[in-house]
C-alpha positions in Angstrom: -32.9 -4.2 5.3 -32.9 -4.9 9.4 -29.3 -6.2 9.0 -27.7 -3.1 7.5 -29.6 -0.9 9.5 -28.0 -2.9 12.8 -25.0 -3.0 11.2 -24.8 1.4 10.2 -25.7 1.5 13.6 -22.8 -0.1 15.1 -20.4 1.7 13.5 -22.2 4.8 14.3 -22.0 4.0 17.8 -18.3 2.9 17.6 -17.8 6.1 15.9 -19.1 8.0 17.8 -17.0 7.2 20.6 -14.1 9.0 19.4 -15.4 11.4 17.8 -16.9 12.6 21.0 -15.0 10.4 23.0 -11.6 9.3 21.9 -10.6 12.6 20.4 -11.4 14.8 23.7 -8.8 12.4 25.7 -6.1 12.6 23.2 -3.2 14.1 25.0 -1.0 15.9 22.0 3.0 14.8 22.3 5.7 16.3 19.6 6.6 12.2 19.1 3.1 11.5 18.1 2.4 11.7 13.8 -1.8 12.2 13.0 -3.0 8.7 12.1 -6.2 6.3 11.5 -7.8 4.1 13.6 -10.9 1.9 11.6 -14.6 1.3 12.2 -15.6 -1.0 9.4 -19.1 -1.1 7.6 -19.3 -5.0 6.2 -22.0 -6.9 4.2 -21.9 -9.9 2.8 -24.1 -12.4 1.0 -23.5 -15.0 -1.6 -22.4 -12.8 -4.7 -22.3 -9.3 -2.8 -18.9 -7.9 -1.1 -18.5 -4.9 0.7 -16.2 -4.1 3.3 -15.7 0.1 4.0 -13.7 2.1 6.4 -14.8 4.0 8.5 -11.3 6.3 8.9 -10.5 7.9 12.5 -8.3 10.4 13.0 -5.9 10.9 15.9 -3.2 12.2 17.2 -3.2 15.8 16.4 -3.8 17.3 19.3 -6.6 19.3 18.1 -9.7 17.6 19.5 -12.3 19.8 17.7 -10.2 19.4 13.8 -10.9 15.7 14.5 -14.0 15.6 15.5 -14.9 17.4 12.1 -12.9 15.9 9.8 -14.4 12.1 11.4 -17.7 13.4 11.4 -17.5 14.1 6.9 -15.3 11.0 6.8 -18.5 9.0 8.8 -21.2 10.4 6.6 -19.0 9.7 3.3 -18.6 6.1 5.0 -22.3 5.8 5.8 -23.2 6.9 2.6 -21.0 4.7 0.5 -22.7 1.8 2.1 -26.3 2.9 1.6 -25.1 2.9 -2.0 -23.9 -0.1 -1.8 -27.2 -1.6 -0.3 -28.8 0.2 -4.0 -27.1 -0.9 -6.1 -27.4 -4.4 -4.8 -31.1 -4.1 -5.0 -31.4 -2.9 -8.5 -29.1 -5.9 -9.5 -31.3 -9.1 -7.7 -34.2 -7.3 -9.1 -32.1 -7.8 -12.5 -31.2 -11.9 -11.9 -27.2 -10.2 -11.3 -24.7 -11.5 -8.8 -20.8 -10.5 -8.2 -20.8 -7.0 -7.3 -17.8 -6.4 -4.4 -17.2 -2.9 -3.1 -14.0 -2.2 -1.1 -13.2 1.2 0.9 -9.5 1.7 2.4 -8.4 4.9 3.6 -4.7 5.8 4.9 -2.6 9.0 5.3 -1.1 9.3 2.1 1.3 12.6 3.2 2.4 14.9 6.3 4.7 17.7 7.1 4.4 21.5 6.6 1.1 22.3 8.6 -0.6 19.5 6.2 -2.3 16.5 6.9 -4.0 14.9 3.6 -6.0 11.2 3.8 -6.5 9.5 0.8 -9.9 7.3 0.6 -9.9 4.8 -2.2 -12.7 2.9 -3.7 -12.8 -0.3 -5.2 -15.6 -1.2 -7.5 -15.8 -5.0 -8.5 -18.3 -6.7 -11.6 -16.9 -8.3 -14.8 -14.1 -5.6 -14.2 -12.8 -3.4 -11.8 -12.5 0.3 -11.4 -11.2 2.4 -8.3 -11.0 5.8 -7.6 -9.1 7.6 -5.3 -9.8 11.4 -3.7 -7.2 13.2 -1.4 -8.4 15.3 1.1 -5.6 17.9 2.1 -6.7 20.0 5.6 -4.3 22.6 7.2 -3.6 21.8 10.4 -3.4 25.7 12.1 -6.9 26.2 10.9 -9.3 23.0 10.3 -9.4 24.1 7.0 -9.6 21.2 3.8 -7.8 22.4 1.0 -8.7 22.9 -2.4 -6.0 23.2 -5.0 -7.4 26.6 -6.1 -6.2 27.9 -3.0 -2.5 27.3 -3.4 -3.1 29.9 -6.6 -2.9 33.7 -6.6 -6.0 33.4 -9.5 -7.7 31.0 -12.1 -4.5 30.9 -14.5 -2.9 28.0 -12.7 -5.3 25.7 -14.2 -3.7 26.4 -18.1 -0.3 26.0 -16.0 -0.7 22.6 -14.2 -2.5 21.4 -17.5 0.7 22.0 -19.7 3.3 21.1 -17.7 1.2 17.8 -17.1 0.6 17.2 -20.5 4.4 18.2 -21.3 5.5 15.0 -19.1 2.8 13.0 -20.9 5.2 13.7 -23.9 7.9 12.8 -22.7 7.3 10.1 -20.8 6.1 8.3 -23.7 8.6 9.2 -25.4 11.3 7.2 -22.8 9.0 4.3 -22.0 6.7 3.1 -25.3 4.4 0.8 -22.4 3.1 5.1 -21.1 0.4 6.1 -23.4 -2.2 8.6 -22.4 -5.4 10.6 -24.2 -3.1 13.2 -25.7 -5.3 13.9 -28.8 -8.7 14.3 -27.0 -6.7 16.0 -24.2 -4.9 18.6 -26.2 -8.6 19.7 -27.2 -10.8 19.0 -23.6 -8.6 19.6 -20.9 -8.3 21.4 -18.0 -7.2 21.0 -14.1 -10.4 22.5 -12.2 -10.6 23.5 -8.9 -11.6 20.0 -7.6 -8.7 18.6 -8.9 -7.3 15.1 -6.9 -4.5 16.6 -5.0 -1.3 16.6 -1.9 2.0 18.1 -1.5 4.4 15.7 -0.5 8.1 16.9 1.0 7.2 20.0 -0.8 6.3 19.2 -4.0 3.1 19.5 -5.2 1.8 16.3 -6.9 -1.1 16.1 -9.2 -3.8 12.8 -9.7 -5.8 11.4 -12.1 -7.9 8.6 -11.6 -7.9 5.2 -13.5 -9.4 5.6 -17.3 -9.6 9.4 -17.3 -6.2 10.6 -18.8 -4.8 7.5 -19.9 -6.0 3.5 -20.3 -7.3 2.2 -17.3 -4.4 -0.2 -17.5 -2.0 1.9 -15.9 -4.1 2.6 -13.3 -3.6 6.0 -11.4 -1.7 8.5 -13.0 0.5 11.0 -11.1 2.6 13.8 -11.9 5.0 16.0 -9.5 5.1 19.3 -10.4 8.5 20.9 -10.0 7.3 24.1 -8.5 10.1 26.6 -9.6 7.6 26.2 -13.0 4.3 27.4 -10.9 6.8 29.8 -8.7 4.8 32.8 -10.4 0.9 31.9 -10.3 0.9 30.8 -6.2 -1.0 33.0 -3.7 1.5 35.3 -1.9 1.1 33.3 1.6 2.1 30.2 0.2 4.7 29.0 1.4 5.0 24.9 1.0 5.8 24.5 -2.3 9.9 25.2 -2.4 
């Protein structure tokens, strides 16, 4: 436990240097795009391995925005590390080993005043599972956008669900290796405000984590939504999709 606290404290100190020092000193340049640097939380012992990146955003030219985003990232990374330590303790008590956790982040998309960070977490025991989360930040306001912010009312859920299912059917028709849980999705499938997404080159992309809409073997599934098919559902102020 002492070692765990020391690793967390060291990572906190490193991240704090950027939160309250490095980001404040950054001078904006029109030729510099936002990017990530990293601190780390790690744990290695026989049968157990954790490697967790703490992403530190730089290069936006907005120190307050960077501090807010980095504080959220730090909190999430430390919580993930503590979850790993708790699960490791449970497995040890059961006499089990062989558990690994890896968490990495990257810039997924940047443009039109938006920055999207991709946070990927992979847990491995007898098998592995990867969960991806996207954080889309409005660089003008500093707000993290939810999918619902792009649309004028809740009707977007039905529209997007229909588009995604149509694309699934078309993919399965063209490629026999593609397989989706269409029978189940026809009965109970609703895209909500917490749906993972990002916007790249003016296109909305929906992301479904491993095992949610297709067998695990298909991994993470993405669907690009044609803007013309959602034009009538977009919020009046929404001009990023084209």
